[in-house]
Backbone as a printed PyTorch tensor [residue, N CA C, xyz], in Angstrom:
tensor([[[ 14.8120, -27.5180,  11.4000],
         [ 15.1700, -26.1330,  11.6730],
         [ 15.1220, -25.3160,  10.3100]],

        [[ 15.6180, -25.9170,   9.2330],
         [ 15.6140, -25.2370,   8.0110],
         [ 14.1600, -24.8790,   7.5410]],

        [[ 13.2520, -25.7320,   7.7750],
         [ 11.8340, -25.4650,   7.4130],
         [ 11.3180, -24.2720,   8.2460]],

        [[ 11.6750, -24.1500,   9.4150],
         [ 11.3850, -22.9990,  10.2560],
         [ 11.8760, -21.6980,   9.6840]],

        [[ 13.1120, -21.6880,   9.2680],
         [ 13.7420, -20.4560,   8.6240],
         [ 13.0220, -20.1990,   7.3040]],

        [[ 12.7260, -21.2580,   6.5250],
         [ 12.0650, -21.1230,   5.2590],
         [ 10.7210, -20.4350,   5.4440]],

        [[  9.8940, -20.9860,   6.3120],
         [  8.4930, -20.4870,   6.4800],
         [  8.5090, -19.1120,   7.1020]],

        [[  9.4010, -18.9450,   8.1110],
         [  9.4170, -17.6410,   8.7860],
         [  9.8470, -16.5150,   7.8330]],

        [[ 10.9040, -16.7430,   7.0550],
         [ 11.3550, -15.8080,   6.0720],
         [ 10.2950, -15.5010,   5.0900]],

        [[  9.6590, -16.5340,   4.5120],
         [  8.6250, -16.3350,   3.5560],
         [  7.4550, -15.5060,   4.0770]],

        [[  7.0630, -15.7670,   5.3100],
         [  5.9770, -15.0190,   5.9180],
         [  6.3860, -13.5230,   6.1400]],

        [[  7.5880, -13.3230,   6.6540],
         [  8.0870, -11.9160,   6.8260],
         [  8.1710, -11.2190,   5.4960]],

        [[  8.6870, -11.9190,   4.5140],
         [  8.8270, -11.3310,   3.1410],
         [  7.4270, -11.0070,   2.5560]],

        [[  6.5360, -11.9020,   2.7380],
         [  5.1880, -11.6340,   2.1760],
         [  4.4680, -10.4910,   2.8660]],

        [[  4.6200, -10.4510,   4.1680],
         [  3.9980,  -9.3150,   4.9440],
         [  4.6920,  -8.0600,   4.5810]],

        [[  5.9850,  -7.9960,   4.4620],
         [  6.6590,  -6.8170,   4.0650],
         [  6.3090,  -6.4090,   2.6670]],

        [[  6.1390,  -7.3830,   1.7800],
         [  5.6910,  -7.0580,   0.4100],
         [  4.3290,  -6.4580,   0.3750]],

        [[  3.3570,  -7.0670,   1.0770],
         [  2.0310,  -6.5190,   1.1540],
         [  1.9830,  -5.0700,   1.7400]],

        [[  2.7650,  -4.8600,   2.8380],
         [  2.7850,  -3.5500,   3.4140],
         [  3.3800,  -2.5140,   2.4350]],

        [[  4.4590,  -2.9140,   1.8120],
         [  5.1240,  -1.9820,   0.8410],
         [  4.2200,  -1.7630,  -0.3470]],

        [[  3.5010,  -2.8180,  -0.8400],
         [  2.6340,  -2.6300,  -1.9920],
         [  1.4810,  -1.6320,  -1.5750]],

        [[  0.9240,  -1.8050,  -0.4200],
         [ -0.1740,  -0.9200,   0.0640],
         [  0.3170,   0.5430,   0.1470]],

        [[  1.4770,   0.7360,   0.7980],
         [  1.9480,   2.0670,   0.9830],
         [  2.3730,   2.7550,  -0.3030]],

        [[  3.1170,   2.0950,  -1.0890],
         [  3.6350,   2.6750,  -2.3350],
         [  2.5020,   2.9060,  -3.3070]],

        [[  1.5370,   1.9340,  -3.4610],
         [  0.4240,   2.1930,  -4.3860],
         [ -0.5140,   3.2770,  -3.8670]],

        [[ -0.5890,   3.4230,  -2.5260],
         [ -1.4440,   4.5010,  -2.0090],
         [ -0.8570,   5.8440,  -2.3390]],

        [[  0.4480,   5.9520,  -2.3530],
         [  1.0830,   7.2150,  -2.7470],
         [  0.9590,   7.4460,  -4.2050]],

        [[  1.3080,   6.4100,  -5.0270],
         [  1.2810,   6.6010,  -6.4830],
         [ -0.1310,   6.9220,  -6.9580]],

        [[ -1.1230,   6.2540,  -6.5050],
         [ -2.5030,   6.3640,  -6.9970],
         [ -3.3480,   7.2430,  -6.0860]],

        [[ -2.7780,   7.8560,  -5.0340],
         [ -3.4530,   8.7380,  -4.1180],
         [ -4.6780,   8.0900,  -3.5280]],

        [[ -4.4030,   6.8980,  -2.9580],
         [ -5.5180,   6.1900,  -2.2370],
         [ -5.5430,   6.6090,  -0.7570]],

        [[ -6.7280,   6.6800,  -0.2230],
         [ -6.9220,   6.9500,   1.2180],
         [ -6.2650,   8.2600,   1.7190]],

        [[ -5.9560,   9.1300,   0.8700],
         [ -5.3550,  10.4100,   1.2860],
         [ -3.9310,  10.3100,   1.7980]],

        [[ -3.3070,   9.1770,   1.5090],
         [ -1.9260,   8.9300,   2.0230],
         [ -0.9500,   9.8260,   1.3250]],

        [[ -1.1460,  10.1780,   0.0260],
         [ -0.2090,  11.0280,  -0.6460],
         [  0.0180,  12.3610,   0.0960]],

        [[ -1.0680,  12.9700,   0.5410],
         [ -0.9770,  14.1960,   1.2980],
         [ -0.2650,  14.0640,   2.6060]],

        [[ -0.3930,  12.9500,   3.2110],
         [  0.2970,  12.7010,   4.4820],
         [  1.7690,  12.4380,   4.3460]],

        [[  2.1750,  12.0130,   3.2010],
         [  3.6070,  11.7610,   3.0080],
         [  4.5260,  12.8630,   2.8530]],

        [[  3.9550,  14.0460,   2.5500],
         [  4.8040,  15.2360,   2.4530],
         [  5.5540,  15.2590,   1.1390]],

        [[  6.8440,  15.5780,   1.2160],
         [  7.7260,  15.7010,   0.0750],
         [  8.3320,  14.3700,  -0.3160]],

        [[  7.5030,  13.4390,  -0.8530],
         [  7.9830,  12.1640,  -1.2820],
         [  8.7620,  12.3180,  -2.6290]],

        [[  9.6340,  11.3780,  -2.9150],
         [ 10.3950,  11.3390,  -4.1380],
         [  9.7820,  10.2470,  -4.9690]],

        [[  9.1860,  10.6000,  -6.0700],
         [  8.4010,   9.6830,  -6.8530],
         [  9.1400,   8.4820,  -7.3740]],

        [[ 10.4020,   8.6350,  -7.8930],
         [ 11.0980,   7.5080,  -8.3770],
         [ 11.4420,   6.4800,  -7.2310]],

        [[ 11.5800,   6.9890,  -6.0270],
         [ 11.8290,   6.1090,  -4.8820],
         [ 10.5550,   5.2860,  -4.6070]],

        [[  9.3730,   5.9850,  -4.6420],
         [  8.0960,   5.3250,  -4.4400],
         [  7.9150,   4.2850,  -5.5090]],

        [[  8.2090,   4.5370,  -6.7290],
         [  8.0520,   3.5640,  -7.8520],
         [  9.0510,   2.3810,  -7.6400]],

        [[ 10.2380,   2.6390,  -7.1670],
         [ 11.1530,   1.5270,  -6.9660],
         [ 10.6120,   0.6280,  -5.8230]],

        [[ 10.0790,   1.2270,  -4.8050],
         [  9.4880,   0.4180,  -3.7300],
         [  8.2760,  -0.3330,  -4.1990]],

        [[  7.4940,   0.2450,  -5.0960],
         [  6.3250,  -0.4770,  -5.7050],
         [  6.7500,  -1.6910,  -6.4530]],

        [[  7.7520,  -1.5780,  -7.3030],
         [  8.2040,  -2.6450,  -8.0910],
         [  8.7880,  -3.7440,  -7.2180]],

        [[  9.6000,  -3.3040,  -6.1970],
         [ 10.1580,  -4.2690,  -5.2000],
         [  9.0580,  -5.0050,  -4.4620]],

        [[  7.9750,  -4.3180,  -4.1440],
         [  6.9350,  -4.9520,  -3.3730],
         [  6.3610,  -6.2010,  -4.1240]],

        [[  6.2280,  -6.0180,  -5.4710],
         [  5.7870,  -7.1240,  -6.3000],
         [  6.7930,  -8.2330,  -6.2890]],

        [[  8.0850,  -7.8530,  -6.3610],
         [  9.1600,  -8.8340,  -6.3260],
         [  9.1850,  -9.5590,  -5.0380]],

        [[  8.9190,  -8.8480,  -3.8950],
         [  8.8400,  -9.5000,  -2.5790],
         [  7.7570, -10.5570,  -2.4910]],

        [[  6.6250, -10.2650,  -3.1030],
         [  5.4930, -11.2210,  -3.0320],
         [  5.8360, -12.4900,  -3.8760]],

        [[  6.3770, -12.2620,  -5.0830],
         [  6.7550, -13.4120,  -5.8740],
         [  7.8730, -14.1840,  -5.1290]],

        [[  8.7990, -13.4920,  -4.5310],
         [  9.9020, -14.1100,  -3.8460],
         [  9.4330, -14.9190,  -2.5790]],

        [[  8.4120, -14.4030,  -1.9090],
         [  7.8690, -15.1310,  -0.7970],
         [  7.3250, -16.5060,  -1.2420]],

        [[  6.5800, -16.4800,  -2.3800],
         [  6.1510, -17.7510,  -2.9430],
         [  7.2970, -18.6170,  -3.3690]],

        [[  8.2970, -18.0350,  -4.0470],
         [  9.4310, -18.7770,  -4.5200],
         [ 10.2490, -19.3970,  -3.3200]],

        [[ 10.2050, -18.6190,  -2.2150],
         [ 10.9450, -19.1050,  -1.0740],
         [ 10.2520, -20.3230,  -0.4180]],

        [[  8.8830, -20.2700,  -0.4450],
         [  8.1110, -21.3250,   0.0960],
         [  8.3750, -22.6200,  -0.7630]],

        [[  8.5190, -22.4670,  -2.0470],
         [  8.6310, -23.5720,  -2.9380],
         [ 10.1550, -23.8820,  -3.2450]],

        [[ 11.0700, -23.1430,  -2.6100],
         [ 12.5120, -23.3110,  -2.7660],
         [ 12.8980, -23.2310,  -4.2380]],

        [[ 12.4640, -22.1530,  -4.9290],
         [ 12.8270, -21.9770,  -6.3180],
         [ 14.0960, -21.1190,  -6.4180]],

        [[ 15.0190, -21.5180,  -7.2110],
         [ 16.2490, -20.8370,  -7.3950],
         [ 16.1310, -19.3880,  -7.8350]],

        [[ 15.0920, -19.0550,  -8.6670],
         [ 14.8980, -17.7660,  -9.1410],
         [ 14.5790, -16.7330,  -8.0670]],

        [[ 14.2730, -17.2440,  -6.9000],
         [ 13.9450, -16.3060,  -5.7840],
         [ 15.2000, -15.4630,  -5.4930]],

        [[ 16.3090, -16.0740,  -5.4360],
         [ 17.5370, -15.3070,  -5.1070],
         [ 17.8100, -14.2810,  -6.2090]],

        [[ 17.6040, -14.6480,  -7.4990],
         [ 17.7920, -13.6760,  -8.5900],
         [ 16.8050, -12.5220,  -8.4680]],

        [[ 15.6050, -12.8050,  -8.1490],
         [ 14.5530, -11.7610,  -8.0680],
         [ 14.9070, -10.8010,  -6.8790]],

        [[ 15.3960, -11.3810,  -5.7520],
         [ 15.7730, -10.5130,  -4.6310],
         [ 17.0660,  -9.7170,  -4.9450]],

        [[ 17.9240, -10.3100,  -5.7060],
         [ 19.1660,  -9.6350,  -6.1460],
         [ 18.7610,  -8.4210,  -7.0510]],

        [[ 17.8580,  -8.6160,  -7.9440],
         [ 17.3580,  -7.5190,  -8.8210],
         [ 16.7460,  -6.4310,  -7.9340]],

        [[ 15.9600,  -6.8560,  -6.9080],
         [ 15.3920,  -5.8820,  -5.9690],
         [ 16.4760,  -5.0230,  -5.2750]],

        [[ 17.5410,  -5.7360,  -4.8490],
         [ 18.6140,  -5.0320,  -4.1570],
         [ 19.2490,  -4.0700,  -5.0930]],

        [[ 19.5340,  -4.4550,  -6.3510],
         [ 20.1770,  -3.5330,  -7.3020],
         [ 19.1840,  -2.3200,  -7.5990]],

        [[ 17.9550,  -2.5730,  -7.7080],
         [ 16.9550,  -1.5420,  -7.9290],
         [ 16.9380,  -0.5690,  -6.7670]],

        [[ 16.9150,  -1.0890,  -5.5580],
         [ 16.8680,  -0.1940,  -4.3730],
         [ 18.2050,   0.6080,  -4.1770]],

        [[ 19.3320,  -0.0330,  -4.4440],
         [ 20.5510,   0.6890,  -4.3470],
         [ 20.6390,   1.7880,  -5.4220]],

        [[ 20.1900,   1.4860,  -6.6480],
         [ 20.1100,   2.5290,  -7.6770],
         [ 19.2200,   3.6800,  -7.2880]],

        [[ 18.0700,   3.3380,  -6.6890],
         [ 17.1040,   4.3630,  -6.2710],
         [ 17.7000,   5.2090,  -5.1360]],

        [[ 18.5120,   4.5530,  -4.3070],
         [ 19.1130,   5.3180,  -3.1730],
         [ 20.1830,   6.2150,  -3.7050]],

        [[ 21.0020,   5.7360,  -4.6390],
         [ 21.9610,   6.6170,  -5.3170],
         [ 21.2850,   7.7750,  -6.0040]],

        [[ 20.1980,   7.5340,  -6.6570],
         [ 19.3900,   8.5790,  -7.3100],
         [ 18.8130,   9.5400,  -6.2240]],

        [[ 18.4450,   9.0950,  -5.0900],
         [ 17.9610,   9.9250,  -4.0330],
         [ 19.0600,  10.8370,  -3.5300]],

        [[ 20.2460,  10.2850,  -3.3390],
         [ 21.3190,  11.0970,  -2.8990],
         [ 21.6630,  12.2120,  -3.8770]],

        [[ 21.6330,  11.8060,  -5.1640],
         [ 21.8760,  12.8120,  -6.2310],
         [ 20.7500,  13.8760,  -6.1410]],

        [[ 19.5590,  13.4420,  -6.0450],
         [ 18.3620,  14.3590,  -5.8960],
         [ 18.5330,  15.3300,  -4.7540]],

        [[ 19.0190,  14.7690,  -3.6310],
         [ 19.1880,  15.6450,  -2.4740],
         [ 20.3340,  16.6510,  -2.7050]],

        [[ 21.4330,  16.1890,  -3.2690],
         [ 22.5660,  17.0910,  -3.4850],
         [ 22.3560,  18.1320,  -4.5190]],

        [[ 21.3780,  17.8940,  -5.3750],
         [ 21.0520,  18.9460,  -6.3890],
         [ 19.9460,  19.8350,  -5.9340]],

        [[ 19.5810,  19.7330,  -4.6450],
         [ 18.5880,  20.6480,  -4.1120],
         [ 17.1990,  20.1840,  -4.1980]],

        [[ 16.9160,  18.9460,  -4.4750],
         [ 15.5640,  18.3840,  -4.5270],
         [ 14.9380,  18.3150,  -3.2410]],

        [[ 13.6670,  18.4470,  -3.1240],
         [ 12.9610,  18.3720,  -1.8420],
         [ 12.6520,  16.8670,  -1.4680]],

        [[ 12.7380,  16.5870,  -0.2460],
         [ 12.5300,  15.2240,   0.2070],
         [ 12.2040,  15.2260,   1.7210]],

        [[ 11.7750,  14.1140,   2.2290],
         [ 11.5530,  13.9490,   3.6640],
         [ 12.7940,  13.2070,   4.2090]],

        [[ 13.2380,  13.6080,   5.3670],
         [ 14.4120,  12.9950,   5.9600],
         [ 14.1280,  11.5050,   6.3020]],

        [[ 12.8870,  11.2070,   6.6010],
         [ 12.5560,   9.8040,   6.9460],
         [ 12.7760,   8.9370,   5.7500]],

        [[ 12.8050,   9.4490,   4.4930],
         [ 13.0730,   8.6440,   3.3220],
         [ 14.4540,   8.0470,   3.3590]],

        [[ 15.3900,   8.7630,   3.8790],
         [ 16.7990,   8.2190,   3.9240],
         [ 16.8310,   6.9270,   4.8140]],

        [[ 16.2740,   7.1100,   6.0180],
         [ 16.2200,   5.9810,   6.9240],
         [ 15.4180,   4.8240,   6.4110]],

        [[ 14.3470,   5.1140,   5.7380],
         [ 13.4790,   4.0750,   5.1860],
         [ 14.2450,   3.3060,   4.0570]],

        [[ 14.9680,   4.0800,   3.2580],
         [ 15.7460,   3.4180,   2.1700],
         [ 16.8410,   2.5300,   2.7020]],

        [[ 17.4810,   3.0340,   3.7450],
         [ 18.5950,   2.2630,   4.3810],
         [ 17.9930,   0.9470,   4.9940]],

        [[ 16.8780,   1.0670,   5.6780],
         [ 16.1950,  -0.1250,   6.2560],
         [ 15.7640,  -1.0930,   5.1630]],

        [[ 15.0480,  -0.5790,   4.1570],
         [ 14.4960,  -1.4240,   3.0900],
         [ 15.6860,  -2.1000,   2.3280]],

        [[ 16.6670,  -1.4160,   1.9980],
         [ 17.7640,  -1.9530,   1.2350],
         [ 18.5140,  -3.0700,   2.0960]],

        [[ 18.7380,  -2.7270,   3.4070],
         [ 19.4360,  -3.7260,   4.2460],
         [ 18.5520,  -4.9640,   4.3780]],

        [[ 17.2740,  -4.8030,   4.5780],
         [ 16.3820,  -5.9560,   4.6940],
         [ 16.3570,  -6.7780,   3.4880]],

        [[ 16.3950,  -6.1110,   2.3000],
         [ 16.3760,  -6.8850,   1.0490],
         [ 17.6780,  -7.6270,   0.8490]],

        [[ 18.7960,  -7.0280,   1.2620],
         [ 20.0810,  -7.7090,   1.2420],
         [ 20.0590,  -8.9470,   2.1360]],

        [[ 19.4850,  -8.7800,   3.3080],
         [ 19.3420,  -9.9170,   4.2340],
         [ 18.4780, -11.0190,   3.6110]],

        [[ 17.3660, -10.6440,   3.0320],
         [ 16.4710, -11.5920,   2.2950],
         [ 17.2500, -12.3640,   1.2280]],

        [[ 18.0940, -11.6250,   0.4460],
         [ 18.8790, -12.2080,  -0.6570],
         [ 19.8690, -13.1910,  -0.0850]],

        [[ 20.5600, -12.8430,   0.9520],
         [ 21.5490, -13.6950,   1.5280],
         [ 20.9110, -14.9640,   2.1470]],

        [[ 19.8520, -14.8360,   2.8130],
         [ 19.1500, -15.9870,   3.3880],
         [ 18.6250, -16.8640,   2.3060]],

        [[ 18.1240, -16.2660,   1.1880],
         [ 17.6270, -17.0330,   0.0180],
         [ 18.7510, -17.7870,  -0.5570]],

        [[ 19.8870, -17.1890,  -0.7130],
         [ 21.1010, -17.8050,  -1.3630],
         [ 21.4590, -19.0550,  -0.5490]],

        [[ 21.6740, -18.8240,   0.7510],
         [ 22.1430, -19.9710,   1.5680],
         [ 21.0830, -21.0640,   1.8070]],

        [[ 19.8120, -20.6410,   1.7540],
         [ 18.7510, -21.6440,   1.9620],
         [ 18.3830, -22.4480,   0.7320]],

        [[ 18.4030, -21.7200,  -0.4120],
         [ 17.9290, -22.3420,  -1.6310],
         [ 19.0730, -22.6730,  -2.5460]],

        [[ 19.8200, -21.7240,  -2.9880],
         [ 20.8930, -21.9690,  -4.0300],
         [ 22.0110, -22.8620,  -3.5270]],

        [[ 22.5210, -22.4260,  -2.3810],
         [ 23.7050, -23.1670,  -1.7850],
         [ 23.3490, -24.5920,  -1.4180]],

        [[ 22.0860, -24.7620,  -0.9800],
         [ 21.5490, -26.0910,  -0.6320],
         [ 21.6220, -27.0960,  -1.7720]],

        [[ 21.4070, -26.5540,  -2.9190],
         [ 21.2790, -27.4330,  -4.0950],
         [ 22.5830, -27.6930,  -4.8410]],

        [[ 23.6300, -27.0270,  -4.3980],
         [ 24.9020, -27.1790,  -5.1110],
         [ 25.5170, -28.5780,  -4.8060]]])
């Protein structure tokens, strides 16, 4: 059963990482005209997502190999996303322009990263204690 959780989580994490990498890099580098379709994106949020996408891909590998550093990497991603979310709230309260969908996306992404971190902790770190 644990192998099923391990592989399923790694696949979901890898797919999520690839999707996030594609979307964030498309906005940052203006690929495929996605930047224009995104509207009023907040650049530091996009950069946080870009960095986290790379962390998700490394974490998917680490999860498959049951490496302890996976939990640390996901924890750093969580801190980065929470910081970006706090920055987004500050940006909004100071009158910055943004898309309302960004708030929901940040809540979803941060929650999912927290779940990945918890699963990683109990599957990898706690298992080895």
